[in-house]
All heavy atoms as a GROMACS GRO file, in nm:
protein
  547
    1MET      N    1  12.138   8.090  -1.690
    1MET     CA    2  12.122   7.947  -1.711
    1MET      C    3  12.009   7.926  -1.811
    1MET      O    4  11.902   7.983  -1.799
    1MET     CB    5  12.090   7.880  -1.577
    1MET     CG    6  12.071   7.732  -1.589
    1MET     SD    7  12.024   7.649  -1.436
    1MET     CE    8  12.175   7.652  -1.347
    2SER      N    9  12.034   7.842  -1.909
    2SER     CA   10  11.933   7.817  -2.010
    2SER      C   11  11.828   7.720  -1.958
    2SER      O   12  11.846   7.653  -1.856
    2SER     CB   13  11.996   7.761  -2.138
    2SER     OG   14  12.034   7.627  -2.118
    3ILE      N   15  11.719   7.709  -2.029
    3ILE     CA   16  11.612   7.616  -1.992
    3ILE      C   17  11.664   7.473  -1.994
    3ILE      O   18  11.634   7.394  -1.905
    3ILE     CB   19  11.490   7.632  -2.087
    3ILE    CG1   20  11.428   7.770  -2.066
    3ILE    CG2   21  11.389   7.522  -2.064
    3ILE    CD1   22  11.318   7.803  -2.165
    4MET      N   23  11.746   7.439  -2.096
    4MET     CA   24  11.800   7.303  -2.106
    4MET      C   25  11.885   7.271  -1.984
    4MET      O   26  11.877   7.161  -1.930
    4MET     CB   27  11.884   7.286  -2.232
    4MET     CG   28  11.808   7.300  -2.361
    4MET     SD   29  11.738   7.149  -2.417
    4MET     CE   30  11.869   7.083  -2.514
    5GLU      N   31  11.965   7.366  -1.938
    5GLU     CA   32  12.049   7.342  -1.821
    5GLU      C   33  11.966   7.326  -1.695
    5GLU      O   34  11.993   7.241  -1.612
    5GLU     CB   35  12.149   7.455  -1.804
    5GLU     CG   36  12.256   7.457  -1.910
    5GLU     CD   37  12.342   7.582  -1.902
    5GLU    OE1   38  12.298   7.684  -1.847
    5GLU    OE2   39  12.454   7.574  -1.953
    6SER      N   40  11.863   7.407  -1.684
    6SER     CA   41  11.780   7.401  -1.563
    6SER      C   42  11.699   7.272  -1.557
    6SER      O   43  11.663   7.227  -1.449
    6SER     CB   44  11.688   7.522  -1.555
    6SER     OG   45  11.594   7.518  -1.660
    7MET      N   46  11.674   7.209  -1.670
    7MET     CA   47  11.600   7.083  -1.672
    7MET      C   48  11.692   6.963  -1.659
    7MET      O   49  11.647   6.850  -1.650
    7MET     CB   50  11.519   7.072  -1.803
    7MET     CG   51  11.408   7.176  -1.812
    7MET     SD   52  11.322   7.171  -1.968
    7MET     CE   53  11.253   7.008  -1.969
    8GLY      N   54  11.824   6.987  -1.658
    8GLY     CA   55  11.918   6.878  -1.643
    8GLY      C   56  11.940   6.798  -1.770
    8GLY      O   57  11.989   6.687  -1.766
    9LYS      N   58  11.904   6.854  -1.883
    9LYS     CA   59  11.920   6.784  -2.011
    9LYS      C   60  12.039   6.842  -2.086
    9LYS      O   61  12.071   6.959  -2.073
    9LYS     CB   62  11.794   6.796  -2.096
    9LYS     CG   63  11.675   6.726  -2.035
    9LYS     CD   64  11.557   6.730  -2.127
    9LYS     CE   65  11.440   6.657  -2.064
    9LYS     NZ   66  11.324   6.658  -2.150
   10THR      N   67  12.101   6.758  -2.166
   10THR     CA   68  12.211   6.805  -2.248
   10THR      C   69  12.158   6.837  -2.388
   10THR      O   70  12.048   6.798  -2.424
   10THR     CB   71  12.320   6.697  -2.259
   10THR    OG1   72  12.263   6.580  -2.316
   10THR    CG2   73  12.378   6.665  -2.122
   11LYS      N   74  12.240   6.906  -2.464
   11LYS     CA   75  12.203   6.938  -2.601
   11LYS      C   76  12.192   6.809  -2.681
   11LYS      O   77  12.267   6.715  -2.660
   11LYS     CB   78  12.310   7.025  -2.666
   11LYS     CG   79  12.308   7.168  -2.624
   11LYS     CD   80  12.411   7.242  -2.705
   11LYS     CE   81  12.396   7.390  -2.688
   11LYS     NZ   82  12.493   7.463  -2.771
   12PRO      N   83  12.100   6.805  -2.777
   12PRO     CA   84  12.091   6.686  -2.862
   12PRO      C   85  12.217   6.674  -2.948
   12PRO      O   86  12.280   6.774  -2.982
   12PRO     CB   87  11.968   6.710  -2.948
   12PRO     CG   88  11.930   6.852  -2.930
   12PRO     CD   89  11.999   6.903  -2.808
   13ARG      N   90  12.251   6.552  -2.982
   13ARG     CA   91  12.368   6.526  -3.065
   13ARG      C   92  12.339   6.576  -3.206
   13ARG      O   93  12.228   6.562  -3.256
   13ARG     CB   94  12.394   6.376  -3.066
   13ARG     CG   95  12.505   6.335  -3.158
   13ARG     CD   96  12.547   6.192  -3.145
   13ARG     NE   97  12.438   6.098  -3.139
   13ARG     CZ   98  12.452   5.971  -3.106
   13ARG    NH1   99  12.569   5.924  -3.075
   13ARG    NH2  100  12.349   5.890  -3.102
   14PRO      N  101  12.439   6.636  -3.272
   14PRO     CA  102  12.418   6.680  -3.410
   14PRO      C  103  12.383   6.562  -3.499
   14PRO      O  104  12.427   6.450  -3.476
   14PRO     CB  105  12.552   6.739  -3.451
   14PRO     CG  106  12.634   6.749  -3.330
   14PRO     CD  107  12.573   6.662  -3.226
   15ARG      N  108  12.305   6.588  -3.600
   15ARG     CA  109  12.265   6.484  -3.695
   15ARG      C  110  12.389   6.433  -3.767
   15ARG      O  111  12.471   6.510  -3.816
   15ARG     CB  112  12.165   6.540  -3.794
   15ARG     CG  113  12.108   6.435  -3.885
   15ARG     CD  114  12.001   6.496  -3.975
   15ARG     NE  115  11.940   6.391  -4.052
   15ARG     CZ  116  11.817   6.349  -4.032
   15ARG    NH1  117  11.743   6.403  -3.939
   15ARG    NH2  118  11.767   6.253  -4.107
   16ARG      N  119  12.401   6.302  -3.774
   16ARG     CA  120  12.516   6.241  -3.840
   16ARG      C  121  12.474   6.185  -3.976
   16ARG      O  122  12.356   6.158  -3.998
   16ARG     CB  123  12.572   6.126  -3.755
   16ARG     CG  124  12.620   6.174  -3.619
   16ARG     CD  125  12.666   6.059  -3.533
   16ARG     NE  126  12.551   5.977  -3.493
   16ARG     CZ  127  12.562   5.859  -3.433
   16ARG    NH1  128  12.679   5.808  -3.406
   16ARG    NH2  129  12.455   5.791  -3.399
   17SER      N  130  12.571   6.170  -4.066
   17SER     CA  131  12.542   6.107  -4.194
   17SER      C  132  12.637   5.989  -4.211
   17SER      O  133  12.748   5.989  -4.158
   17SER     CB  134  12.558   6.206  -4.309
   17SER     OG  135  12.691   6.254  -4.314
   18PHE      N  136  12.591   5.888  -4.282
   18PHE     CA  137  12.667   5.766  -4.299
   18PHE      C  138  12.673   5.730  -4.446
   18PHE      O  139  12.578   5.752  -4.521
   18PHE     CB  140  12.599   5.652  -4.221
   18PHE     CG  141  12.586   5.682  -4.074
   18PHE    CD1  142  12.467   5.734  -4.024
   18PHE    CD2  143  12.691   5.663  -3.989
   18PHE    CE1  144  12.454   5.763  -3.889
   18PHE    CE2  145  12.680   5.692  -3.853
   18PHE     CZ  146  12.561   5.743  -3.804
   19THR      N  147  12.786   5.673  -4.486
   19THR     CA  148  12.803   5.635  -4.626
   19THR      C  149  12.715   5.515  -4.659
   19THR      O  150  12.683   5.435  -4.570
   19THR     CB  151  12.949   5.599  -4.656
   19THR    OG1  152  12.984   5.481  -4.582
   19THR    CG2  153  13.044   5.713  -4.623
   20PRO      N  154  12.681   5.499  -4.785
   20PRO     CA  155  12.606   5.380  -4.825
   20PRO      C  156  12.681   5.250  -4.790
   20PRO      O  157  12.620   5.150  -4.754
   20PRO     CB  158  12.590   5.396  -4.975
   20PRO     CG  159  12.596   5.543  -4.997
   20PRO     CD  160  12.694   5.594  -4.894
   21GLU      N  161  12.813   5.254  -4.799
   21GLU     CA  162  12.892   5.135  -4.766
   21GLU      C  163  12.880   5.099  -4.619
   21GLU      O  164  12.866   4.981  -4.585
   21GLU     CB  165  13.040   5.156  -4.804
   21GLU     CG  166  13.065   5.166  -4.952
   21GLU     CD  167  13.032   5.303  -5.013
   21GLU    OE1  168  13.013   5.401  -4.938
   21GLU    OE2  169  13.022   5.310  -5.136
   22PHE      N  170  12.884   5.199  -4.531
   22PHE     CA  171  12.869   5.174  -4.387
   22PHE      C  172  12.730   5.114  -4.360
   22PHE      O  173  12.716   5.019  -4.283
   22PHE     CB  174  12.888   5.303  -4.307
   22PHE     CG  175  12.862   5.286  -4.160
   22PHE    CD1  176  12.960   5.234  -4.078
   22PHE    CD2  177  12.740   5.322  -4.105
   22PHE    CE1  178  12.936   5.216  -3.942
   22PHE    CE2  179  12.716   5.306  -3.970
   22PHE     CZ  180  12.815   5.253  -3.888
   23LYS      N  181  12.629   5.169  -4.424
   23LYS     CA  182  12.494   5.118  -4.405
   23LYS      C  183  12.483   4.975  -4.453
   23LYS      O  184  12.422   4.891  -4.386
   23LYS     CB  185  12.392   5.206  -4.480
   23LYS     CG  186  12.378   5.345  -4.420
   23LYS     CD  187  12.280   5.427  -4.503
   23LYS     CE  188  12.268   5.568  -4.452
   23LYS     NZ  189  12.171   5.645  -4.530
   24ALA      N  190  12.544   4.945  -4.569
   24ALA     CA  191  12.539   4.809  -4.623
   24ALA      C  192  12.607   4.711  -4.529
   24ALA      O  193  12.556   4.599  -4.507
   24ALA     CB  194  12.603   4.805  -4.761
   25GLU      N  195  12.720   4.750  -4.472
   25GLU     CA  196  12.790   4.663  -4.377
   25GLU      C  197  12.706   4.640  -4.252
   25GLU      O  198  12.700   4.528  -4.199
   25GLU     CB  199  12.925   4.723  -4.340
   25GLU     CG  200  13.025   4.720  -4.453
   25GLU     CD  201  13.154   4.793  -4.419
   25GLU    OE1  202  13.187   4.805  -4.300
   25GLU    OE2  203  13.221   4.837  -4.514
   26THR      N  204  12.639   4.745  -4.205
   26THR     CA  205  12.554   4.734  -4.088
   26THR      C  206  12.436   4.640  -4.115
   26THR      O  207  12.403   4.554  -4.033
   26THR     CB  208  12.503   4.873  -4.046
   26THR    OG1  209  12.615   4.959  -4.023
   26THR    CG2  210  12.419   4.867  -3.920
   27VAL      N  211  12.376   4.654  -4.232
   27VAL     CA  212  12.265   4.567  -4.271
   27VAL      C  213  12.312   4.422  -4.279
   27VAL      O  214  12.243   4.331  -4.232
   27VAL     CB  215  12.204   4.613  -4.406
   27VAL    CG1  216  12.110   4.509  -4.463
   27VAL    CG2  217  12.132   4.746  -4.388
   28GLU      N  218  12.429   4.400  -4.336
   28GLU     CA  219  12.482   4.264  -4.346
   28GLU      C  220  12.500   4.201  -4.208
   28GLU      O  221  12.470   4.083  -4.189
   28GLU     CB  222  12.616   4.265  -4.422
   28GLU     CG  223  12.679   4.128  -4.438
   28GLU     CD  224  12.592   4.028  -4.510
   28GLU    OE1  225  12.516   4.068  -4.600
   28GLU    OE2  226  12.601   3.908  -4.477
   29LEU      N  227  12.547   4.278  -4.112
   29LEU     CA  228  12.561   4.226  -3.976
   29LEU      C  229  12.426   4.184  -3.920
   29LEU      O  230  12.417   4.082  -3.851
   29LEU     CB  231  12.625   4.332  -3.885
   29LEU     CG  232  12.772   4.361  -3.910
   29LEU    CD1  233  12.816   4.480  -3.825
   29LEU    CD2  234  12.857   4.239  -3.878
   30CYS      N  235  12.322   4.258  -3.950
   30CYS     CA  236  12.188   4.224  -3.903
   30CYS      C  237  12.137   4.097  -3.970
   30CYS      O  238  12.075   4.013  -3.906
   30CYS     CB  239  12.090   4.338  -3.930
   30CYS     SG  240  12.124   4.488  -3.838
   31ARG      N  241  12.165   4.084  -4.097
   31ARG     CA  242  12.113   3.971  -4.174
   31ARG      C  243  12.185   3.840  -4.144
   31ARG      O  244  12.131   3.733  -4.168
   31ARG     CB  245  12.120   4.002  -4.322
   31ARG     CG  246  12.021   4.111  -4.357
   31ARG     CD  247  11.994   4.116  -4.504
   31ARG     NE  248  11.888   4.213  -4.526
   31ARG     CZ  249  11.881   4.293  -4.630
   31ARG    NH1  250  11.973   4.286  -4.723
   31ARG    NH2  251  11.782   4.377  -4.642
   32ARG      N  252  12.306   3.847  -4.094
   32ARG     CA  253  12.379   3.724  -4.059
   32ARG      C  254  12.306   3.646  -3.951
   32ARG      O  255  12.318   3.524  -3.945
   32ARG     CB  256  12.519   3.757  -4.010
   32ARG     CG  257  12.614   3.794  -4.119
   32ARG     CD  258  12.752   3.813  -4.064
   32ARG     NE  259  12.834   3.880  -4.163
   32ARG     CZ  260  12.945   3.943  -4.135
   32ARG    NH1  261  12.988   3.951  -4.010
   32ARG    NH2  262  13.015   4.000  -4.231
   33GLY      N  263  12.237   3.718  -3.865
   33GLY     CA  264  12.155   3.652  -3.765
   33GLY      C  265  12.222   3.624  -3.632
   33GLY      O  266  12.158   3.577  -3.539
   34ASP      N  267  12.352   3.652  -3.620
   34ASP     CA  268  12.417   3.626  -3.492
   34ASP      C  269  12.398   3.740  -3.392
   34ASP      O  270  12.427   3.724  -3.273
   34ASP     CB  271  12.566   3.593  -3.510
   34ASP     CG  272  12.642   3.701  -3.586
   34ASP    OD1  273  12.582   3.770  -3.669
   34ASP    OD2  274  12.764   3.713  -3.563
   35ARG      N  275  12.348   3.854  -3.439
   35ARG     CA  276  12.317   3.967  -3.351
   35ARG      C  277  12.184   4.026  -3.393
   35ARG      O  278  12.151   4.030  -3.511
   35ARG     CB  279  12.424   4.076  -3.359
   35ARG     CG  280  12.555   4.038  -3.295
   35ARG     CD  281  12.646   4.157  -3.285
   35ARG     NE  282  12.721   4.170  -3.409
   35ARG     CZ  283  12.810   4.266  -3.432
   35ARG    NH1  284  12.834   4.358  -3.342
   35ARG    NH2  285  12.874   4.271  -3.545
   36SER      N  286  12.109   4.075  -3.297
   36SER     CA  287  11.982   4.140  -3.327
   36SER      C  288  12.006   4.280  -3.384
   36SER      O  289  12.116   4.335  -3.370
   36SER     CB  290  11.897   4.150  -3.201
   36SER     OG  291  11.958   4.242  -3.110
   37VAL      N  292  11.903   4.336  -3.443
   37VAL     CA  293  11.911   4.474  -3.492
   37VAL      C  294  11.945   4.566  -3.376
   37VAL      O  295  12.029   4.655  -3.388
   37VAL     CB  296  11.778   4.516  -3.560
   37VAL    CG1  297  11.777   4.665  -3.589
   37VAL    CG2  298  11.756   4.436  -3.687
   38GLY      N  299  11.882   4.543  -3.262
   38GLY     CA  300  11.908   4.626  -3.145
   38GLY      C  301  12.052   4.619  -3.100
   38GLY      O  302  12.112   4.721  -3.062
   39GLN      N  303  12.110   4.499  -3.103
   39GLN     CA  304  12.248   4.483  -3.061
   39GLN      C  305  12.344   4.550  -3.158
   39GLN      O  306  12.440   4.615  -3.118
   39GLN     CB  307  12.285   4.335  -3.044
   39GLN     CG  308  12.424   4.313  -2.987
   39GLN     CD  309  12.439   4.375  -2.849
   39GLN    OE1  310  12.360   4.350  -2.760
   39GLN    NE2  311  12.541   4.456  -2.832
   40VAL      N  312  12.318   4.535  -3.288
   40VAL     CA  313  12.402   4.601  -3.389
   40VAL      C  314  12.395   4.753  -3.370
   40VAL      O  315  12.497   4.821  -3.372
   40VAL     CB  316  12.360   4.560  -3.532
   40VAL    CG1  317  12.431   4.645  -3.637
   40VAL    CG2  318  12.387   4.412  -3.555
   41ALA      N  319  12.275   4.803  -3.349
   41ALA     CA  320  12.258   4.947  -3.327
   41ALA      C  321  12.338   4.993  -3.205
   41ALA      O  322  12.409   5.094  -3.210
   41ALA     CB  323  12.110   4.981  -3.310
   42LYS      N  324  12.328   4.918  -3.098
   42LYS     CA  325  12.400   4.953  -2.975
   42LYS      C  326  12.551   4.948  -2.997
   42LYS      O  327  12.624   5.037  -2.952
   42LYS     CB  328  12.360   4.857  -2.863
   42LYS     CG  329  12.419   4.891  -2.730
   42LYS     CD  330  12.366   4.797  -2.623
   42LYS     CE  331  12.428   4.829  -2.488
   42LYS     NZ  332  12.379   4.738  -2.385
   43ASP      N  333  12.598   4.846  -3.066
   43ASP     CA  334  12.742   4.830  -3.092
   43ASP      C  335  12.801   4.948  -3.168
   43ASP      O  336  12.918   4.983  -3.149
   43ASP     CB  337  12.769   4.701  -3.171
   43ASP     CG  338  12.744   4.576  -3.089
   43ASP    OD1  339  12.728   4.585  -2.964
   43ASP    OD2  340  12.738   4.467  -3.150
   44PHE      N  341  12.722   5.010  -3.256
   44PHE     CA  342  12.771   5.120  -3.338
   44PHE      C  343  12.717   5.257  -3.292
   44PHE      O  344  12.731   5.356  -3.364
   44PHE     CB  345  12.737   5.097  -3.485
   44PHE     CG  346  12.817   4.985  -3.546
   44PHE    CD1  347  12.763   4.858  -3.557
   44PHE    CD2  348  12.946   5.006  -3.590
   44PHE    CE1  349  12.836   4.755  -3.612
   44PHE    CE2  350  13.020   4.904  -3.645
   44PHE     CZ  351  12.965   4.777  -3.656
   45ASP      N  352  12.654   5.261  -3.175
   45ASP     CA  353  12.598   5.386  -3.122
   45ASP      C  354  12.500   5.449  -3.221
   45ASP      O  355  12.506   5.568  -3.251
   45ASP     CB  356  12.708   5.484  -3.083
   45ASP     CG  357  12.654   5.601  -3.001
   45ASP    OD1  358  12.553   5.584  -2.932
   45ASP    OD2  359  12.714   5.711  -3.009
   46LEU      N  360  12.410   5.365  -3.274
   46LEU     CA  361  12.307   5.408  -3.367
   46LEU      C  362  12.170   5.387  -3.303
   46LEU      O  363  12.158   5.312  -3.207
   46LEU     CB  364  12.313   5.325  -3.496
   46LEU     CG  365  12.444   5.327  -3.572
   46LEU    CD1  366  12.448   5.216  -3.675
   46LEU    CD2  367  12.466   5.462  -3.636
   47THR      N  368  12.069   5.451  -3.359
   47THR     CA  369  11.934   5.424  -3.311
   47THR      C  370  11.883   5.297  -3.378
   47THR      O  371  11.915   5.269  -3.495
   47THR     CB  372  11.837   5.539  -3.340
   47THR    OG1  373  11.822   5.552  -3.481
   47THR    CG2  374  11.885   5.670  -3.278
   48GLU      N  375  11.806   5.220  -3.305
   48GLU     CA  376  11.750   5.098  -3.361
   48GLU      C  377  11.659   5.131  -3.479
   48GLU      O  378  11.655   5.058  -3.578
   48GLU     CB  379  11.673   5.023  -3.253
   48GLU     CG  380  11.636   4.884  -3.292
   48GLU     CD  381  11.583   4.801  -3.177
   48GLU    OE1  382  11.613   4.832  -3.060
   48GLU    OE2  383  11.509   4.705  -3.206
   49THR      N  384  11.589   5.242  -3.472
   49THR     CA  385  11.500   5.283  -3.579
   49THR      C  386  11.578   5.306  -3.709
   49THR      O  387  11.536   5.264  -3.817
   49THR     CB  388  11.422   5.411  -3.540
   49THR    OG1  389  11.349   5.386  -3.422
   49THR    CG2  390  11.330   5.456  -3.652
   50ALA      N  391  11.693   5.372  -3.699
   50ALA     CA  392  11.774   5.398  -3.819
   50ALA      C  393  11.820   5.266  -3.881
   50ALA      O  394  11.810   5.248  -4.003
   50ALA     CB  395  11.895   5.484  -3.784
   51VAL      N  396  11.867   5.174  -3.798
   51VAL     CA  397  11.915   5.046  -3.852
   51VAL      C  398  11.799   4.969  -3.915
   51VAL      O  399  11.814   4.912  -4.023
   51VAL     CB  400  11.985   4.963  -3.742
   51VAL    CG1  401  12.025   4.827  -3.794
   51VAL    CG2  402  12.107   5.038  -3.688
   52ARG      N  403  11.684   4.970  -3.852
   52ARG     CA  404  11.568   4.902  -3.910
   52ARG      C  405  11.530   4.963  -4.045
   52ARG      O  406  11.493   4.893  -4.138
   52ARG     CB  407  11.450   4.904  -3.815
   52ARG     CG  408  11.467   4.813  -3.698
   52ARG     CD  409  11.339   4.799  -3.617
   52ARG     NE  410  11.363   4.723  -3.497
   52ARG     CZ  411  11.375   4.590  -3.493
   52ARG    NH1  412  11.368   4.521  -3.604
   52ARG    NH2  413  11.398   4.528  -3.380
   53ASP      N  414  11.540   5.093  -4.056
   53ASP     CA  415  11.513   5.159  -4.185
   53ASP      C  416  11.613   5.112  -4.290
   53ASP      O  417  11.574   5.084  -4.404
   53ASP     CB  418  11.520   5.311  -4.172
   53ASP     CG  419  11.402   5.372  -4.100
   53ASP    OD1  420  11.300   5.302  -4.082
   53ASP    OD2  421  11.412   5.489  -4.060
   54TRP      N  422  11.740   5.103  -4.254
   54TRP     CA  423  11.843   5.061  -4.349
   54TRP      C  424  11.822   4.917  -4.393
   54TRP      O  425  11.849   4.884  -4.508
   54TRP     CB  426  11.982   5.074  -4.288
   54TRP     CG  427  12.022   5.213  -4.251
   54TRP    CD1  428  11.958   5.329  -4.287
   54TRP    CD2  429  12.131   5.251  -4.169
   54TRP    NE1  430  12.023   5.437  -4.232
   54TRP    CE2  431  12.130   5.392  -4.159
   54TRP    CE3  432  12.230   5.181  -4.103
   54TRP    CZ2  433  12.225   5.462  -4.087
   54TRP    CZ3  434  12.325   5.251  -4.030
   54TRP    CH2  435  12.322   5.390  -4.023
   55VAL      N  436  11.775   4.833  -4.305
   55VAL     CA  437  11.757   4.692  -4.339
   55VAL      C  438  11.655   4.676  -4.452
   55VAL      O  439  11.660   4.580  -4.528
   55VAL     CB  440  11.718   4.609  -4.214
   55VAL    CG1  441  11.675   4.469  -4.250
   55VAL    CG2  442  11.834   4.606  -4.116
   56GLY      N  443  11.568   4.773  -4.470
   56GLY     CA  444  11.470   4.768  -4.577
   56GLY      C  445  11.530   4.786  -4.716
   56GLY      O  446  11.466   4.759  -4.816
   57TYR      N  447  11.658   4.826  -4.723
   57TYR     CA  448  11.726   4.845  -4.850
   57TYR      C  449  11.822   4.730  -4.874
   57TYR      O  450  11.868   4.664  -4.783
   57TYR     CB  451  11.803   4.978  -4.849
   57TYR     CG  452  11.714   5.096  -4.821
   57TYR    CD1  453  11.735   5.175  -4.710
   57TYR    CD2  454  11.606   5.125  -4.902
   57TYR    CE1  455  11.652   5.283  -4.682
   57TYR    CE2  456  11.523   5.232  -4.875
   57TYR     CZ  457  11.547   5.311  -4.764
   57TYR     OH  458  11.466   5.416  -4.738
   58ARG      N  459  11.855   4.704  -5.001
   58ARG     CA  460  11.934   4.586  -5.035
   58ARG      C  461  12.081   4.615  -5.069
   58ARG      O  462  12.168   4.538  -5.038
   58ARG     CB  463  11.870   4.514  -5.154
   58ARG     CG  464  11.726   4.471  -5.130
   58ARG     CD  465  11.720   4.360  -5.026
   58ARG     NE  466  11.584   4.312  -5.007
   58ARG     CZ  467  11.509   4.342  -4.902
   58ARG    NH1  468  11.555   4.418  -4.808
   58ARG    NH2  469  11.388   4.294  -4.891
   59THR      N  470  12.108   4.722  -5.140
   59THR     CA  471  12.244   4.751  -5.186
   59THR      C  472  12.275   4.899  -5.164
   59THR      O  473  12.184   4.980  -5.145
   59THR     CB  474  12.259   4.722  -5.337
   59THR    OG1  475  12.177   4.815  -5.409
   59THR    CG2  476  12.220   4.580  -5.371
   60PRO      N  477  12.403   4.935  -5.169
   60PRO     CA  478  12.436   5.078  -5.159
   60PRO      C  479  12.364   5.162  -5.265
   60PRO      O  480  12.327   5.276  -5.238
   60PRO     CB  481  12.588   5.080  -5.179
   60PRO     CG  482  12.633   4.948  -5.127
   60PRO     CD  483  12.522   4.851  -5.167
   61ALA      N  484  12.341   5.106  -5.383
   61ALA     CA  485  12.270   5.180  -5.487
   61ALA      C  486  12.126   5.211  -5.443
   61ALA      O  487  12.072   5.317  -5.473
   61ALA     CB  488  12.268   5.102  -5.618
   62ASP      N  489  12.064   5.118  -5.368
   62ASP     CA  490  11.930   5.143  -5.317
   62ASP      C  491  11.930   5.260  -5.219
   62ASP      O  492  11.835   5.338  -5.215
   62ASP     CB  493  11.874   5.018  -5.248
   62ASP     CG  494  11.844   4.905  -5.345
   62ASP    OD1  495  11.825   4.932  -5.463
   62ASP    OD2  496  11.841   4.790  -5.299
   63TYR      N  497  12.035   5.273  -5.139
   63TYR     CA  498  12.044   5.386  -5.046
   63TYR      C  499  12.050   5.516  -5.123
   63TYR      O  500  11.983   5.615  -5.089
   63TYR     CB  501  12.167   5.376  -4.956
   63TYR     CG  502  12.174   5.254  -4.872
   63TYR    CD1  503  12.291   5.181  -4.863
   63TYR    CD2  504  12.064   5.208  -4.799
   63TYR    CE1  505  12.301   5.068  -4.785
   63TYR    CE2  506  12.073   5.095  -4.720
   63TYR     CZ  507  12.190   5.025  -4.715
   63TYR     OH  508  12.198   4.913  -4.637
   64GLU      N  509  12.132   5.518  -5.228
   64GLU     CA  510  12.144   5.639  -5.308
   64GLU      C  511  12.010   5.678  -5.370
   64GLU      O  512  11.972   5.794  -5.370
   64GLU     CB  513  12.249   5.619  -5.419
   64GLU     CG  514  12.391   5.604  -5.368
   64GLU     CD  515  12.441   5.727  -5.295
   64GLU    OE1  516  12.405   5.840  -5.336
   64GLU    OE2  517  12.515   5.710  -5.198
   65THR      N  518  11.937   5.580  -5.419
   65THR     CA  519  11.805   5.604  -5.477
   65THR      C  520  11.711   5.659  -5.373
   65THR      O  521  11.639   5.756  -5.397
   65THR     CB  522  11.748   5.475  -5.538
   65THR    OG1  523  11.838   5.427  -5.636
   65THR    CG2  524  11.611   5.498  -5.599
   66ALA      N  525  11.712   5.599  -5.253
   66ALA     CA  526  11.623   5.644  -5.146
   66ALA      C  527  11.659   5.784  -5.100
   66ALA      O  528  11.571   5.866  -5.074
   66ALA     CB  529  11.630   5.547  -5.029
   67LEU      N  530  11.787   5.815  -5.092
   67LEU     CA  531  11.829   5.947  -5.049
   67LEU      C  532  11.794   6.053  -5.151
   67LEU      O  533  11.766   6.168  -5.115
   67LEU     CB  534  11.980   5.947  -5.020
   67LEU     CG  535  12.024   5.864  -4.902
   67LEU    CD1  536  12.177   5.863  -4.894
   67LEU    CD2  537  11.966   5.916  -4.772
   68ALA      N  538  11.796   6.017  -5.278
   68ALA     CA  539  11.765   6.113  -5.384
   68ALA      C  540  11.616   6.141  -5.392
   68ALA      O  541  11.575   6.244  -5.448
   68ALA     CB  542  11.817   6.061  -5.517
   69ALA      N  543  11.533   6.054  -5.340
   69ALA     CA  544  11.387   6.069  -5.350
   69ALA      C  545  11.336   6.180  -5.261
   69ALA      O  546  11.393   6.220  -5.167
   69ALA     CB  547  11.318   5.939  -5.314
   0.00000   0.00000   0.00000
């Protein structure tokens, strides 16, 4: 039995990647104002921190620039 099993924890989820278009759509949902950042994150099974980071960008081109940095 591994240490993770003995502690009752599961393996962490593999790191996921998202397209600039998906991020832009997610940001737009946050900016509409009918749902909070936390609710949008929950709806898409994302971390609130990730969505808040994305909201700091304006267009898919900005994501590409940030990813290249």
